[in-house]
C-alpha positions in Angstrom: -62.2 18.5 -85.3 -64.2 21.5 -85.2 -62.2 24.3 -83.9 -58.8 23.4 -86.1 -59.6 26.0 -88.7 -59.8 28.3 -85.8 -56.8 27.7 -84.4 -54.5 27.6 -87.4 -56.8 31.7 -88.0 -55.1 32.2 -84.3 -52.0 33.4 -85.1 -49.9 35.3 -82.0 -48.7 37.4 -84.4 -50.1 38.6 -88.1 -47.4 39.8 -90.5 -49.7 42.0 -93.5 -48.0 42.6 -96.4 -50.5 44.6 -98.2 -50.5 44.5 -102.3 -53.7 45.7 -103.2 -53.3 49.0 -104.9 -49.9 48.9 -106.5 -52.3 49.7 -110.1 -51.9 47.9 -113.4 -48.0 47.6 -113.8 -47.9 45.1 -110.9 -47.2 41.9 -112.9 -48.9 38.7 -111.7 -45.7 36.6 -111.6 -44.4 39.1 -109.0 -46.8 37.7 -106.6 -46.6 33.9 -107.3 -43.0 34.2 -107.1 -43.9 36.5 -103.6 -46.0 33.6 -102.0 -43.1 31.1 -102.6 -40.6 33.3 -101.0 -43.2 34.0 -97.9 -43.5 29.7 -97.9 -40.0 29.7 -97.2 -39.5 32.6 -94.5 -42.4 30.8 -92.6 -41.4 27.3 -93.1 -37.9 28.1 -91.4 -39.5 30.0 -88.8 -38.2 33.5 -89.7 -41.2 34.6 -90.4 -44.5 34.4 -88.4 -47.8 33.6 -90.6 -48.2 36.1 -92.9 -51.8 37.4 -94.7 -50.9 39.2 -98.3 -53.3 40.6 -99.7 -52.8 41.2 -103.8 -55.0 42.6 -106.9 -53.8 42.5 -110.6 -55.0 44.1 -113.5 -56.7 42.7 -116.2 -54.8 39.6 -115.9 -55.9 35.9 -116.8 -53.6 33.5 -114.6 -53.5 30.0 -116.6 -52.7 26.8 -114.7 -50.3 24.0 -115.9 -52.9 21.9 -117.2 -54.2 24.9 -119.4 -50.9 24.8 -121.1 -51.9 21.4 -122.7 -54.5 22.8 -124.5 -54.0 22.1 -128.5 -54.9 25.7 -130.0 -53.4 27.4 -126.4 -52.2 30.4 -128.7 -55.8 31.2 -130.3 -57.0 31.5 -126.9 -54.2 33.5 -125.8 -55.3 35.7 -128.4 -58.6 35.8 -128.1 -57.8 36.9 -124.7 -54.8 39.6 -125.4 -57.4 41.3 -128.2 -60.0 41.8 -125.0 -57.1 43.9 -123.2 -56.1 41.3 -120.3 -52.1 40.3 -120.5 -51.7 35.9 -119.9 -49.3 34.2 -117.2 -49.3 30.9 -116.3 -48.7 30.2 -112.4 -46.6 27.8 -110.9 -49.4 25.2 -109.7 -52.0 23.3 -110.7 -55.9 24.4 -111.0 -57.1 25.9 -114.1 -57.8 29.5 -115.8 -59.1 32.4 -113.3 -60.0 36.0 -114.4 -57.9 38.7 -112.1 -59.2 42.4 -112.2 -59.3 45.7 -110.2 -62.6 44.5 -109.0 -61.2 40.8 -107.6 -59.0 40.8 -104.1 -56.6 38.1 -104.0 -55.7 36.8 -100.3 -52.6 34.6 -99.0 -52.4 32.8 -96.0 -49.1 31.6 -95.3 -48.5 29.0 -92.8 -45.5 26.9 -91.7 -46.6 23.3 -92.2 -46.6 21.8 -89.0 -44.4 18.4 -88.3 -47.2 16.0 -88.3 -48.0 18.9 -91.8 -51.0 20.6 -91.7 -53.9 19.0 -93.2 -55.2 20.1 -96.6 -58.2 20.2 -95.7 -58.1 22.2 -92.4 -55.8 24.9 -94.9 -59.0 25.5 -97.0 -61.2 25.1 -94.1 -59.2 28.4 -92.3 -59.7 29.9 -95.2 -63.6 29.6 -95.5 -64.1 30.1 -91.7 -62.0 33.8 -92.5 -64.4 34.3 -95.3 -67.6 33.9 -93.3 -65.8 36.2 -90.6 -65.5 39.2 -93.1 -68.7 38.9 -94.6 -71.1 38.1 -91.4 -72.0 41.8 -91.4 -73.5 40.9 -95.0 -75.5 38.0 -93.2 -74.2 35.8 -95.9 -74.8 32.2 -96.3 -71.4 30.4 -97.7 -71.3 27.3 -98.7 -68.5 25.3 -99.7 -68.7 22.7 -102.7 -67.9 22.1 -106.4 -69.9 25.1 -108.4 -70.2 22.5 -112.1 -70.0 25.1 -114.9 -67.4 27.7 -112.8 -64.0 28.3 -114.2 -61.6 26.5 -112.3 -63.9 24.7 -109.9 -62.7 22.7 -106.9 -64.1 21.4 -104.1 -63.3 24.6 -101.6 -65.6 27.1 -104.8 -67.8 29.8 -102.1 -71.0 30.4 -103.1 -73.9 32.1 -102.2 -77.1 30.5 -103.1 -75.6 28.6 -105.0 -73.6 31.0 -107.5 -69.7 31.2 -107.0 -67.9 34.6 -106.2 -64.4 32.9 -104.7 -61.9 29.9 -105.5 -59.5 28.6 -103.2 -56.1 27.1 -104.1 -53.1 25.7 -101.8 -49.1 25.4 -102.7 -46.7 23.8 -100.1 -43.0 24.9 -100.5 -40.5 24.3 -98.8 -42.0 23.8 -95.4 -44.4 26.3 -95.7 -48.2 26.6 -96.7 -49.5 29.0 -98.6 -53.6 29.4 -99.2 -54.6 31.7 -101.6 -58.2 33.3 -102.4 -59.4 35.3 -105.0 -62.3 37.1 -104.4 -65.0 38.8 -106.5 -65.7 41.8 -105.1 -67.8 43.5 -107.8 -68.6 43.8 -111.4 -70.1 41.1 -113.3 -69.3 37.5 -112.5 -71.1 35.6 -115.5 -68.9 38.6 -117.6 -65.6 37.2 -116.4 -67.0 33.6 -116.6 -68.3 34.2 -120.4 -64.2 35.1 -121.0 -63.1 32.2 -119.7 -65.6 30.0 -121.8 -64.2 32.0 -125.0 -60.7 31.3 -124.0 -61.6 27.8 -124.3 -63.8 27.5 -126.7 -60.9 29.1 -129.1 -57.8 26.8 -127.3 -60.3 23.7 -128.0 -62.1 24.2 -131.2 -63.6 20.6 -132.3 -61.3 18.9 -129.7 -63.7 19.9 -127.6 -65.6 17.0 -127.0 -62.5 14.9 -126.8 -61.6 16.8 -124.0 -64.7 16.2 -122.0 -64.0 16.5 -117.5 -60.2 17.8 -118.5 -61.7 21.3 -119.5 -64.4 22.7 -117.5 -67.8 23.1 -120.1 -68.2 26.8 -118.4 -71.9 28.0 -117.6 -71.8 31.7 -117.3 -75.0 32.0 -115.1 -73.2 30.2 -112.4 -70.8 33.2 -111.1 -71.5 36.3 -109.7 -69.5 38.9 -107.6 -70.4 40.0 -103.9 -72.5 42.8 -105.1 -74.2 41.0 -107.4 -75.2 38.4 -104.9 -75.8 40.6 -101.6 -77.1 43.4 -103.9 -74.6 45.8 -102.3 -71.7 48.0 -103.0 -69.2 45.7 -102.3 -65.1 46.6 -102.8 -61.9 45.3 -102.7 -61.3 48.5 -100.0 -64.2 47.1 -98.1 -62.9 43.4 -98.2 -59.7 44.8 -97.2 -61.1 46.2 -94.5 -62.9 43.3 -93.6 -59.7 41.1 -93.5 -57.7 43.5 -91.2 -60.6 43.9 -88.7 -60.6 40.2 -88.4 -57.2 39.2 -88.3 -56.7 42.0 -85.6 -59.2 39.9 -83.2 -58.0 36.5 -84.3 -54.7 37.6 -83.0 -51.9 39.2 -80.5 -50.7 41.4 -82.8 -50.9 42.9 -86.4 -48.1 44.2 -88.3 -47.6 45.1 -91.4 -43.5 44.4 -92.4 -42.1 44.2 -96.2 -39.6 41.5 -97.4 -36.2 41.7 -95.7 -33.0 41.2 -97.7 -32.7 37.5 -97.3 -36.8 37.8 -98.8 -35.8 40.0 -101.3 -32.7 37.7 -102.9 -35.2 34.4 -102.0 -37.7 36.6 -104.0 -35.3 37.7 -107.4 -34.4 34.0 -107.7 -38.2 32.7 -107.6 -39.4 35.6 -109.9 -36.6 34.5 -112.4 -37.6 30.8 -112.1 -41.5 32.0 -112.6 -39.9 34.4 -116.1 -38.2 30.8 -117.4 -41.5 29.3 -116.8 -43.8 31.7 -118.6 -41.0 32.0 -121.6 -40.9 28.8 -122.2 -45.3 28.6 -122.3 -45.5 32.2 -124.6 -41.7 31.9 -125.8 
């Protein structure tokens, strides 16, 4: 059992799609459409396991549950007044902050005939993070950090402070394991923004919804630069990612979308646009 996560990471080939430097015009709706597209390709066996890296500027990504907030529009207005775009993703979980100091990584695997155990997918990502951050002598733990935004069983923390969160999505025979990694800037300021969002979107109904939406304590979150007291940039993490994937495979190569994937991507993007129009329309 102990070797399962590393088995999943050791692929004959890793395809890499790096979208970490596309800039402010790269919309987060494209990212979620992209992962669904890659799930289909990897699930069908027309693409090997794929690692996609991505960065979005000043964007708040809401989960489906967040769209049920009683005063959602007030929460969105607050975020927009702070200069953030707001989108809703096509999966569960809750609100997260993305900016140019946050690296997102998606690992896309074929869901084996017996099915990739959900924990195995999470543990593979935890193992990759431990390998990437080994040069910093960081002791990384994986458990839910209460008081953080989008809390989950596989929150990654150092000394009890969360710097990353992992989620999973399964589509058409493919599994996307996604992580956001706060490289630099202030983790507590990001958390305080989400705290104020929930305050505005719940108002006096906060107590009625206790347990459904997190009661955020900003001091529970920090960036890697703050935790390790070193300047750690998105580019540093990208280099570490590529180094580890190269070590874990016989071939690492970069490849954009095929014509078939482009067509599927356009369909998935239209679905994302429709979902967002329903929420924000």
